[in-house]
N, C-alpha and C positions, 0 to 999 in steps of 0.2 A: 155411345154405341155406334159402330160403323154401319155402312150401308149393307153389309152382309149379316148383321145381327150379332157379331162378336163384340165382346167388351174388352177394352184396353184397361189394364191395371198397372198402377205405379205404386210401388211400396217403398217407403222409407225403411232404413235398416235399424239404426240405433233408436231404441225406445219403442219400436214396433215389432221387429223379429227377435230382438233381444232387449232385456231391461237394462243392459249395460251400454256404455259408449265404447265401441270397439277400439278406436284410435286412442282414447284416453287410457284404456287398459294396457295397450302396448307401451304407450309413453310413460305411464306411471311405473310400470315394471322396470323399464329402462332407467328411470330417474332414481329409483330406490337403491340402485347399485352404484350410483354416482352422486354422493351427497352434495358436492360443491355445485353441481348443475341443478340439483333439487332446490337448493337455497335460491339460486338465480331464477328459478321458475315460479317462485312464490308470488312475486308481484304481478306478472302477467296472468297467473292463474286467478288471483283475486279480482283483477280487472275483468277477466272473462266471465267470472261468476256473477259479477255485479251488472254486467251489460245485458241489455235486452237480446233475446235470441234472434230477432229479426233486424238487428242493426249491423253496422260494419265493424264495431270495436271487438266484439266477441270472436269473430273469425280471424281478425288480425292478431289478437292475443294467442289464439290457438295455434296459428302458424308459427308464432315466435316460440311457443313452448315445444312444438315439434322440432324446430331447428335446434333448440337447446338439448333436447333429449337424444336426438339422433346424430348429433355432431360427430364427424369422424368416421361414420359407418360407410362401408362400401355397399354397392348394390347387392352383391351376393350375401353379405352379412345381414342387411336389412331384410331381404326376401326370405332368408332362412328364419329370422325372428318373426316376421309377419305370418308366415305359414304356420309356424308352431303356435303362435298366439291365437290365430283364427281357429285352428283345430281344437285348441284347449277350450276356447270360449263356447264352441259348439257342443261340448260335453257337459257344460254347466247347467244347473237348474234355472238359470236366468234366461234361458231361451223361452220365448213365448210360443208354446207349441201350437196354440190355436191360430196364431198369425202365420206360422210356417205352413200349417195345413191349408189355410186360405190362399197363401201364395202359390203353393203347389197346385191347388185346384184351379186358380186363376190362369196358371200357365197352360193348363189343358184346355181351357175354355176360350182363350184369346191372347192377343199380344200382351206380354207382361214383362216389366222391367223393375229391378231394384235400383233406386236412385239414392245415392248417399254421399255425404261429405267425407266419409271415411276413405282411407287409401285403398286403391284397387286390389293389390296383392293380398292384403289383409282381409278385405271384404269378400274376395273371391274364395279364399281358403275357408272362411266361415260358412259361406253359402254352400260350397261343395260338400263340406262335412255334414251339413244338414240335409243333404239329398236334393239340393236345389241347383245342381250342376247345369241344368239346361236353361235356367233363368238368366237372361242377359243382365249386365251390370253397368251402370253409369256411376263412376266414382272419381275421387280426387287422384291426382298424379304427383309423384315426387320427381324432382330433378336432382341428379347427383353431381355435386360440385366438389372442389378440392376440400372444402370444409365439411362436406357431408351432405345428406339429403335436405332438400328444401321443398316444402309444399307449394307448388306453383299453380297447377291446375286445380284450384279449390272448388269442388263441385257443391256449391251452396247457393241458396237464394235463386236469383235469376239465372245463374250459371247452370242450375239443374234443368230449368226449362229448355235452355239451349242444348244441353247434353242429350236429353231424351229425344228432342226434335232431330238432332243430328244422327241419331240411331234409327230414325224412321218411325218413331212413335208419335202419336197425335194427342197431346195433352188435353185438347178440347173435347176429346171423345173418352177421356179416361175417368176411372174411379181412382182417387188418390187416397192412400192409407198413410197417415202421418201422426206424429205426436207433438210436432214442433211448429211454432210460429215462424221459424226460419223457412218453412215451406209455403209462406204466403204467396209468392209469385206463382207457384204451381196451383195452389188452391184457388187463386183468382181466375185461372183459365180452365181448370178441370171441370168436367161435367158434374161430378159429385165428389165430395170430400168425406172421408170417414176418419174421425179422430180415434186413435187407439191408445188407451191408457194415458190420455193427455192431461196435463195440469190445467186448472181453471183459467189461468192467464192465457195459455196458448189456445184453449178452446174459444175464449172470447175474441181473440185477435183473428183466428181463422174463420169464425162464424161471421165476422164483420165483412169478409171479402168473398166467401165461398158462394157459388151459385146454388148449391144444395149441400146440406151437411147433416150427418148423423154422428152419434157418439157411442163408442163401444168400449167395454172393459173386458180384456182378454187375459187368459193366463195360460 
């Protein structure tokens, strides 16, 4: 809580505001139309699934999968796909309505930001379609090279802490809403952590570092 009595809130996106993984949904849709790239993505996918969420291997494998799936796309092509995917995801029953309502209320009560490893255009389209247009977003960025998009500014782990700080938010004053142990760096500094629909393994890891923690199941 700040000196003025307002509460800062930081919301993760995937697993909190939606039960899906936004970037995985976009990537998997792209890969299903390109079987040769789908086969190439199997090995990094399996490695990512086996890796702990708070380590370096999973993000590295996810970046490799993104590069495989989006290879050859122009910025315009990608942005069109990202907006369409985000809007479609916002219409699905996998949206966690209680989390969206809490995020909307938090935005009225104090500084609020959605901080996600998902890509910015995709995440923004999703949030806007949910009526969260006024909520700031800290997200990953793509660089567009001759071979296609590359996930360069990957907003995960310690990078999330730096990203919200750069936007003027103070994590030490914040309530963090997350489902993932990848947010341990934020949980370590946040005033309070709320796990949302988190798996036991993530709850255990977050509880080991959080200053204060509660656990909730939302639908």
